[in-house]
A tleap script that builds the chain and sets N, CA, C and O, in Angstrom:
source leaprc.protein.ff14SB
mol = sequence {
  NMET ARG VAL THR VAL SER LEU CYS ALA LEU
  MET VAL GLU ILE SER ASN ASN LEU LYS PHE
  LEU PRO LEU ILE MET LEU VAL LEU LEU ILE
  SER LYS ALA VAL GLY ASP THR PHE ASN ASP
  VAL LEU TYR GLU GLU GLN ALA ARG SER MET
  LEU TYR ALA ALA ILE LYS THR GLU ILE PRO
  SER SER VAL VAL SER LEU PRO LEU VAL ILE
  LYS VAL SER ASP ALA VAL SER ILE LEU LYS
  CYS ASN ARG HIE ASN GLY PHE PRO VAL CARG
}
set mol.1.N position { 2.717 8.210 -7.081 }
set mol.1.CA position { 4.195 9.150 -7.223 }
set mol.1.C position { 4.811 8.294 -8.174 }
set mol.1.O position { 5.333 8.776 -9.179 }
set mol.2.N position { 4.801 6.990 -7.943 }
set mol.2.CA position { 5.944 6.021 -9.100 }
set mol.2.C position { 5.412 6.574 -10.451 }
set mol.2.O position { 6.111 7.210 -11.240 }
set mol.3.N position { 4.097 6.265 -10.637 }
set mol.3.CA position { 3.756 6.599 -12.202 }
set mol.3.C position { 4.148 7.795 -12.629 }
set mol.3.O position { 4.551 7.899 -13.788 }
set mol.4.N position { 4.101 8.935 -11.758 }
set mol.4.CA position { 4.461 10.236 -12.362 }
set mol.4.C position { 6.007 10.036 -12.684 }
set mol.4.O position { 6.493 10.173 -13.807 }
set mol.5.N position { 6.659 9.717 -11.614 }
set mol.5.CA position { 8.186 9.759 -12.002 }
set mol.5.C position { 8.563 8.868 -13.285 }
set mol.5.O position { 9.479 9.108 -14.071 }
set mol.6.N position { 7.656 7.779 -13.334 }
set mol.6.CA position { 8.004 6.729 -14.641 }
set mol.6.C position { 7.716 7.780 -16.046 }
set mol.6.O position { 8.453 7.921 -17.022 }
set mol.7.N position { 6.522 8.375 -15.796 }
set mol.7.CA position { 5.966 9.202 -16.958 }
set mol.7.C position { 7.076 10.242 -17.544 }
set mol.7.O position { 7.335 10.354 -18.742 }
set mol.8.N position { 7.742 11.050 -16.395 }
set mol.8.CA position { 8.680 12.065 -16.317 }
set mol.8.C position { 9.798 11.351 -17.314 }
set mol.8.O position { 10.181 11.721 -18.424 }
set mol.9.N position { 10.172 10.243 -16.555 }
set mol.9.CA position { 11.379 9.644 -17.183 }
set mol.9.C position { 11.208 8.897 -18.689 }
set mol.9.O position { 12.203 8.472 -19.277 }
set mol.10.N position { 10.122 8.802 -19.141 }
set mol.10.CA position { 9.867 8.243 -20.361 }
set mol.10.C position { 9.696 9.411 -21.433 }
set mol.10.O position { 9.897 9.312 -22.644 }
set mol.11.N position { 9.243 10.647 -20.660 }
set mol.11.CA position { 9.009 11.691 -21.624 }
set mol.11.C position { 10.590 12.433 -21.888 }
set mol.11.O position { 10.885 13.123 -22.864 }
set mol.12.N position { 11.271 12.164 -21.011 }
set mol.12.CA position { 12.752 12.562 -21.183 }
set mol.12.C position { 13.347 11.860 -22.216 }
set mol.12.O position { 14.005 12.396 -23.107 }
set mol.13.N position { 13.108 10.542 -22.108 }
set mol.13.CA position { 13.587 9.665 -23.283 }
set mol.13.C position { 13.195 9.769 -24.805 }
set mol.13.O position { 13.898 9.508 -25.782 }
set mol.14.N position { 11.979 10.187 -24.762 }
set mol.14.CA position { 11.476 10.406 -25.833 }
set mol.14.C position { 12.019 11.570 -26.562 }
set mol.14.O position { 12.397 11.553 -27.733 }
set mol.15.N position { 12.023 12.599 -25.751 }
set mol.15.CA position { 12.346 14.098 -26.462 }
set mol.15.C position { 13.991 14.084 -26.430 }
set mol.15.O position { 14.589 14.946 -27.074 }
set mol.16.N position { 14.686 13.144 -25.708 }
set mol.16.CA position { 16.306 12.914 -25.771 }
set mol.16.C position { 16.912 14.396 -25.961 }
set mol.16.O position { 17.653 14.820 -26.848 }
set mol.17.N position { 16.277 15.140 -24.677 }
set mol.17.CA position { 16.677 16.498 -24.440 }
set mol.17.C position { 16.509 16.595 -22.875 }
set mol.17.O position { 15.418 16.603 -22.305 }
set mol.18.N position { 17.795 16.672 -22.233 }
set mol.18.CA position { 17.841 16.885 -20.700 }
set mol.18.C position { 17.462 18.372 -20.433 }
set mol.18.O position { 17.297 18.740 -19.270 }
set mol.19.N position { 17.333 19.154 -21.371 }
set mol.19.CA position { 16.978 20.563 -21.024 }
set mol.19.C position { 15.529 20.556 -20.839 }
set mol.19.O position { 15.066 21.441 -20.119 }
set mol.20.N position { 14.856 19.835 -21.286 }
set mol.20.CA position { 13.302 19.629 -20.910 }
set mol.20.C position { 12.868 18.908 -19.674 }
set mol.20.O position { 11.742 18.437 -19.515 }
set mol.21.N position { 13.833 18.859 -18.826 }
set mol.21.CA position { 13.486 17.771 -17.662 }
set mol.21.C position { 12.924 18.730 -16.471 }
set mol.21.O position { 12.054 18.309 -15.709 }
set mol.22.N position { 13.423 19.935 -16.362 }
set mol.22.CA position { 12.740 20.756 -15.123 }
set mol.22.C position { 11.474 20.966 -15.665 }
set mol.22.O position { 10.532 20.619 -14.953 }
set mol.23.N position { 11.175 21.546 -16.973 }
set mol.23.CA position { 9.798 21.447 -17.571 }
set mol.23.C position { 8.904 20.714 -17.392 }
set mol.23.O position { 7.864 21.013 -16.804 }
set mol.24.N position { 9.229 19.418 -17.974 }
set mol.24.CA position { 8.373 18.165 -17.843 }
set mol.24.C position { 8.107 17.860 -16.363 }
set mol.24.O position { 7.047 17.271 -16.152 }
set mol.25.N position { 8.927 18.173 -15.216 }
set mol.25.CA position { 8.688 17.593 -14.038 }
set mol.25.C position { 7.730 18.841 -13.554 }
set mol.25.O position { 6.841 18.441 -12.802 }
set mol.26.N position { 7.698 20.188 -13.792 }
set mol.26.CA position { 6.832 21.093 -13.528 }
set mol.26.C position { 5.506 21.127 -14.091 }
set mol.26.O position { 4.577 21.616 -13.448 }
set mol.27.N position { 5.324 20.572 -15.414 }
set mol.27.CA position { 3.948 20.388 -15.889 }
set mol.27.C position { 3.500 18.913 -15.245 }
set mol.27.O position { 2.399 18.930 -14.694 }
set mol.28.N position { 4.193 17.674 -15.244 }
set mol.28.CA position { 3.821 16.879 -14.266 }
set mol.28.C position { 3.315 17.024 -12.876 }
set mol.28.O position { 2.306 16.486 -12.420 }
set mol.29.N position { 4.094 17.772 -12.293 }
set mol.29.CA position { 3.631 17.990 -10.605 }
set mol.29.C position { 2.422 18.922 -10.623 }
set mol.29.O position { 1.660 19.016 -9.661 }
set mol.30.N position { 2.257 19.704 -11.920 }
set mol.30.CA position { 1.113 20.686 -11.476 }
set mol.30.C position { -0.177 19.594 -11.992 }
set mol.30.O position { -1.209 19.666 -11.324 }
set mol.31.N position { -0.156 18.774 -12.943 }
set mol.31.CA position { -1.171 18.117 -13.438 }
set mol.31.C position { -1.736 16.993 -12.276 }
set mol.31.O position { -2.893 16.718 -11.956 }
set mol.32.N position { -0.510 16.494 -11.811 }
set mol.32.CA position { -0.925 15.637 -10.780 }
set mol.32.C position { -1.527 16.364 -9.508 }
set mol.32.O position { -2.374 15.793 -8.821 }
set mol.33.N position { -1.032 17.748 -9.184 }
set mol.33.CA position { -1.650 18.110 -8.041 }
set mol.33.C position { -3.195 18.584 -8.434 }
set mol.33.O position { -4.096 18.387 -7.618 }
set mol.34.N position { -3.440 19.150 -9.577 }
set mol.34.CA position { -4.642 19.316 -10.102 }
set mol.34.C position { -5.541 18.047 -10.113 }
set mol.34.O position { -6.738 18.191 -9.866 }
set mol.35.N position { -5.103 16.971 -10.351 }
set mol.35.CA position { -5.763 15.763 -10.472 }
set mol.35.C position { -6.191 15.224 -9.157 }
set mol.35.O position { -7.306 14.763 -8.914 }
set mol.36.N position { -5.275 15.320 -8.401 }
set mol.36.CA position { -5.634 14.784 -6.957 }
set mol.36.C position { -6.515 15.662 -6.263 }
set mol.36.O position { -7.339 15.186 -5.482 }
set mol.37.N position { -6.420 17.124 -6.496 }
set mol.37.CA position { -7.458 17.707 -5.826 }
set mol.37.C position { -9.231 17.255 -6.412 }
set mol.37.O position { -10.291 17.294 -5.787 }
set mol.38.N position { -9.031 16.979 -7.377 }
set mol.38.CA position { -10.437 16.623 -8.036 }
set mol.38.C position { -10.977 15.343 -7.822 }
set mol.38.O position { -12.189 15.155 -7.722 }
set mol.39.N position { -9.907 14.217 -7.727 }
set mol.39.CA position { -10.382 13.054 -7.611 }
set mol.39.C position { -9.470 12.269 -6.634 }
set mol.39.O position { -8.627 12.819 -5.926 }
set mol.40.N position { -9.716 10.901 -6.657 }
set mol.40.CA position { -9.264 10.248 -5.454 }
set mol.40.C position { -7.721 9.689 -6.080 }
set mol.40.O position { -7.484 9.552 -7.280 }
set mol.41.N position { -6.994 9.477 -5.236 }
set mol.41.CA position { -5.652 8.710 -5.655 }
set mol.41.C position { -5.729 7.269 -5.905 }
set mol.41.O position { -6.374 6.517 -5.175 }
set mol.42.N position { -5.124 6.913 -6.856 }
set mol.42.CA position { -5.401 5.428 -7.444 }
set mol.42.C position { -5.013 4.664 -6.213 }
set mol.42.O position { -5.756 3.746 -5.864 }
set mol.43.N position { -3.943 4.933 -5.517 }
set mol.43.CA position { -3.576 3.999 -4.333 }
set mol.43.C position { -4.635 4.065 -3.380 }
set mol.43.O position { -4.933 2.983 -2.874 }
set mol.44.N position { -5.310 5.120 -2.990 }
set mol.44.CA position { -6.352 5.019 -2.137 }
set mol.44.C position { -7.542 4.278 -2.387 }
set mol.44.O position { -8.088 3.509 -1.595 }
set mol.45.N position { -7.920 4.572 -3.583 }
set mol.45.CA position { -9.071 3.510 -3.995 }
set mol.45.C position { -8.816 2.170 -3.972 }
set mol.45.O position { -9.726 1.418 -3.622 }
set mol.46.N position { -7.569 1.652 -4.332 }
set mol.46.CA position { -7.097 0.158 -4.275 }
set mol.46.C position { -7.202 -0.425 -2.690 }
set mol.46.O position { -7.613 -1.529 -2.334 }
set mol.47.N position { -6.656 0.762 -1.799 }
set mol.47.CA position { -6.494 0.588 -0.513 }
set mol.47.C position { -8.040 0.143 0.040 }
set mol.47.O position { -8.380 -0.845 0.691 }
set mol.48.N position { -8.822 1.263 -0.480 }
set mol.48.CA position { -10.454 0.958 -0.027 }
set mol.48.C position { -11.000 -0.354 -0.392 }
set mol.48.O position { -11.583 -1.106 0.390 }
set mol.49.N position { -10.801 -0.549 -1.468 }
set mol.49.CA position { -11.300 -1.808 -2.209 }
set mol.49.C position { -10.682 -3.063 -1.412 }
set mol.49.O position { -11.420 -3.970 -1.027 }
set mol.50.N position { -9.226 -3.075 -1.172 }
set mol.50.CA position { -9.025 -4.097 -0.386 }
set mol.50.C position { -9.237 -4.382 1.017 }
set mol.50.O position { -9.084 -5.460 1.592 }
set mol.51.N position { -9.697 -3.008 1.603 }
set mol.51.CA position { -10.204 -3.022 3.099 }
set mol.51.C position { -11.541 -3.764 2.925 }
set mol.51.O position { -11.774 -4.689 3.702 }
set mol.52.N position { -12.339 -3.481 2.084 }
set mol.52.CA position { -13.960 -3.860 1.911 }
set mol.52.C position { -13.931 -5.505 1.790 }
set mol.52.O position { -14.765 -6.267 2.280 }
set mol.53.N position { -12.597 -5.921 0.903 }
set mol.53.CA position { -12.338 -7.085 0.995 }
set mol.53.C position { -12.124 -8.106 2.238 }
set mol.53.O position { -12.552 -9.250 2.392 }
set mol.54.N position { -11.306 -7.288 3.079 }
set mol.54.CA position { -10.741 -7.847 4.098 }
set mol.54.C position { -11.723 -7.645 5.061 }
set mol.54.O position { -11.507 -8.340 6.053 }
set mol.55.N position { -12.795 -6.904 5.149 }
set mol.55.CA position { -13.894 -6.752 6.121 }
set mol.55.C position { -14.928 -8.159 5.755 }
set mol.55.O position { -15.442 -8.848 6.637 }
set mol.56.N position { -15.055 -8.342 4.632 }
set mol.56.CA position { -15.994 -9.656 4.269 }
set mol.56.C position { -15.378 -10.632 4.853 }
set mol.56.O position { -16.125 -11.555 5.176 }
set mol.57.N position { -14.127 -10.779 5.141 }
set mol.57.CA position { -13.748 -12.384 5.413 }
set mol.57.C position { -14.019 -12.604 6.957 }
set mol.57.O position { -14.033 -11.597 7.665 }
set mol.58.N position { -14.181 -13.533 7.389 }
set mol.58.CA position { -14.424 -14.172 8.708 }
set mol.58.C position { -13.576 -13.544 9.777 }
set mol.58.O position { -12.350 -13.652 9.749 }
set mol.59.N position { -14.232 -12.869 10.749 }
set mol.59.CA position { -13.316 -12.316 12.016 }
set mol.59.C position { -13.744 -13.245 12.984 }
set mol.59.O position { -14.886 -13.679 13.135 }
set mol.60.N position { -12.574 -13.552 13.724 }
set mol.60.CA position { -12.644 -14.463 15.135 }
set mol.60.C position { -13.364 -13.988 15.942 }
set mol.60.O position { -13.089 -12.794 16.055 }
set mol.61.N position { -14.294 -14.331 16.691 }
set mol.61.CA position { -14.822 -14.365 17.848 }
set mol.61.C position { -14.411 -13.769 19.271 }
set mol.61.O position { -15.005 -13.021 20.047 }
set mol.62.N position { -12.907 -14.518 19.320 }
set mol.62.CA position { -12.231 -14.137 20.438 }
set mol.62.C position { -10.814 -13.771 19.806 }
set mol.62.O position { -10.384 -14.061 18.689 }
set mol.63.N position { -10.174 -13.008 20.899 }
set mol.63.CA position { -8.669 -12.487 20.341 }
set mol.63.C position { -7.876 -13.183 21.087 }
set mol.63.O position { -8.074 -13.176 22.302 }
set mol.64.N position { -6.785 -13.955 20.523 }
set mol.64.CA position { -5.787 -14.594 21.002 }
set mol.64.C position { -4.344 -13.895 21.346 }
set mol.64.O position { -3.518 -13.690 20.456 }
set mol.65.N position { -4.131 -13.572 22.618 }
set mol.65.CA position { -2.851 -13.035 22.556 }
set mol.65.C position { -1.513 -13.899 23.364 }
set mol.65.O position { -1.458 -14.694 24.302 }
set mol.66.N position { -0.676 -13.372 22.594 }
set mol.66.CA position { 0.753 -14.147 23.547 }
set mol.66.C position { 1.674 -13.524 24.304 }
set mol.66.O position { 2.163 -12.470 23.898 }
set mol.67.N position { 1.993 -13.985 25.318 }
set mol.67.CA position { 2.686 -13.403 26.324 }
set mol.67.C position { 4.315 -12.894 25.424 }
set mol.67.O position { 4.715 -13.496 24.427 }
set mol.68.N position { 5.036 -11.719 26.038 }
set mol.68.CA position { 5.927 -11.450 25.589 }
set mol.68.C position { 7.151 -12.645 25.489 }
set mol.68.O position { 7.883 -12.787 24.510 }
set mol.69.N position { 7.188 -13.310 26.494 }
set mol.69.CA position { 8.296 -14.251 26.510 }
set mol.69.C position { 7.399 -15.646 26.545 }
set mol.69.O position { 6.734 -15.779 27.573 }
set mol.70.N position { 7.286 -16.754 25.508 }
set mol.70.CA position { 6.775 -17.740 25.483 }
set mol.70.C position { 7.649 -18.799 25.051 }
set mol.70.O position { 8.703 -18.530 24.474 }
set mol.71.N position { 7.232 -20.182 25.325 }
set mol.71.CA position { 7.803 -21.367 24.781 }
set mol.71.C position { 7.743 -21.546 23.440 }
set mol.71.O position { 6.778 -20.945 22.968 }
set mol.72.N position { 8.438 -22.177 22.574 }
set mol.72.CA position { 7.932 -22.366 21.103 }
set mol.72.C position { 7.046 -23.209 20.967 }
set mol.72.O position { 6.318 -22.913 20.019 }
set mol.73.N position { 6.633 -24.536 21.692 }
set mol.73.CA position { 6.101 -25.431 21.772 }
set mol.73.C position { 4.940 -24.794 22.043 }
set mol.73.O position { 4.039 -25.035 21.239 }
set mol.74.N position { 4.634 -23.911 23.100 }
set mol.74.CA position { 3.296 -23.347 23.487 }
set mol.74.C position { 2.653 -22.436 21.978 }
set mol.74.O position { 1.576 -22.664 21.429 }
set mol.75.N position { 3.476 -21.598 21.648 }
set mol.75.CA position { 3.088 -20.790 20.693 }
set mol.75.C position { 2.743 -21.572 19.307 }
set mol.75.O position { 2.036 -21.074 18.431 }
set mol.76.N position { 3.305 -22.797 19.229 }
set mol.76.CA position { 3.158 -23.778 18.031 }
set mol.76.C position { 1.677 -24.330 18.187 }
set mol.76.O position { 0.885 -24.438 17.251 }
set mol.77.N position { 1.400 -24.690 19.620 }
set mol.77.CA position { 0.139 -25.294 19.780 }
set mol.77.C position { -1.062 -24.210 19.751 }
set mol.77.O position { -2.216 -24.574 19.521 }
set mol.78.N position { -0.723 -22.838 20.001 }
set mol.78.CA position { -1.613 -22.016 19.708 }
set mol.78.C position { -1.987 -21.403 18.595 }
set mol.78.O position { -3.002 -20.719 18.458 }
set mol.79.N position { -0.938 -21.709 17.561 }
set mol.79.CA position { -1.128 -21.268 16.258 }
set mol.79.C position { -1.559 -22.588 15.457 }
set mol.79.O position { -1.779 -22.469 14.252 }
set mol.80.N position { -1.667 -23.620 15.964 }
set mol.80.CA position { -2.392 -24.823 15.423 }
set mol.80.C position { -3.648 -24.899 15.755 }
set mol.80.O position { -4.414 -25.533 15.029 }
set mol.81.N position { -4.018 -24.387 16.693 }
set mol.81.CA position { -5.363 -24.582 17.250 }
set mol.81.C position { -6.265 -23.401 16.759 }
set mol.81.O position { -7.470 -23.632 16.853 }
set mol.82.N position { -5.874 -22.044 16.196 }
set mol.82.CA position { -6.522 -21.192 15.788 }
set mol.82.C position { -6.396 -21.191 14.431 }
set mol.82.O position { -5.311 -21.451 13.912 }
set mol.83.N position { -7.561 -20.879 13.662 }
set mol.83.CA position { -7.513 -20.797 12.289 }
set mol.83.C position { -7.523 -19.387 11.581 }
set mol.83.O position { -7.493 -19.122 10.380 }
set mol.84.N position { -7.582 -18.449 12.835 }
set mol.84.CA position { -7.144 -17.106 12.220 }
set mol.84.C position { -5.615 -16.987 12.080 }
set mol.84.O position { -4.802 -17.646 12.729 }
set mol.85.N position { -5.340 -16.085 11.171 }
set mol.85.CA position { -3.815 -16.292 10.846 }
set mol.85.C position { -3.070 -14.727 10.268 }
set mol.85.O position { -2.135 -14.473 9.508 }
set mol.86.N position { -3.965 -13.951 11.016 }
set mol.86.CA position { -3.176 -12.222 11.133 }
set mol.86.C position { -3.098 -11.981 12.295 }
set mol.86.O position { -4.082 -11.642 12.952 }
set mol.87.N position { -1.725 -12.125 12.866 }
set mol.87.CA position { -1.265 -11.888 14.247 }
set mol.87.C position { -0.474 -10.484 14.078 }
set mol.87.O position { 0.451 -10.411 13.268 }
set mol.88.N position { -0.849 -9.406 14.838 }
set mol.88.CA position { 0.046 -8.169 14.593 }
set mol.88.C position { 1.164 -8.516 15.584 }
set mol.88.O position { 1.057 -9.376 16.458 }
set mol.89.N position { 2.368 -7.676 15.335 }
set mol.89.CA position { 3.585 -7.983 16.040 }
set mol.89.C position { 3.837 -6.464 16.575 }
set mol.89.O position { 3.618 -5.465 15.891 }
set mol.90.N position { 4.300 -6.456 17.821 }
set mol.90.CA position { 4.568 -5.275 18.423 }
set mol.90.C position { 5.990 -5.137 18.570 }
set mol.90.O position { 6.462 -4.129 19.097 }
savepdb mol mol.pdb
quit
């Protein structure tokens, strides 16, 4: 979506006429909708490629969870002894 907005701004700057703005926005909206129906969105392609790269990395065999209330020294020791660095936060 950001590319579409940037393209619209560039085209208005090039034409130097704000009267063309609604028409340019309409044309870009229609062309983006048609392109998205026939092709995958670029962002989805990037997400898929990043997901495949993440899957190929080493996944730990055991899951480490921390209690809701924990001493800082205990958390530091758990983080130091664990090689995995992707900890989700709730």
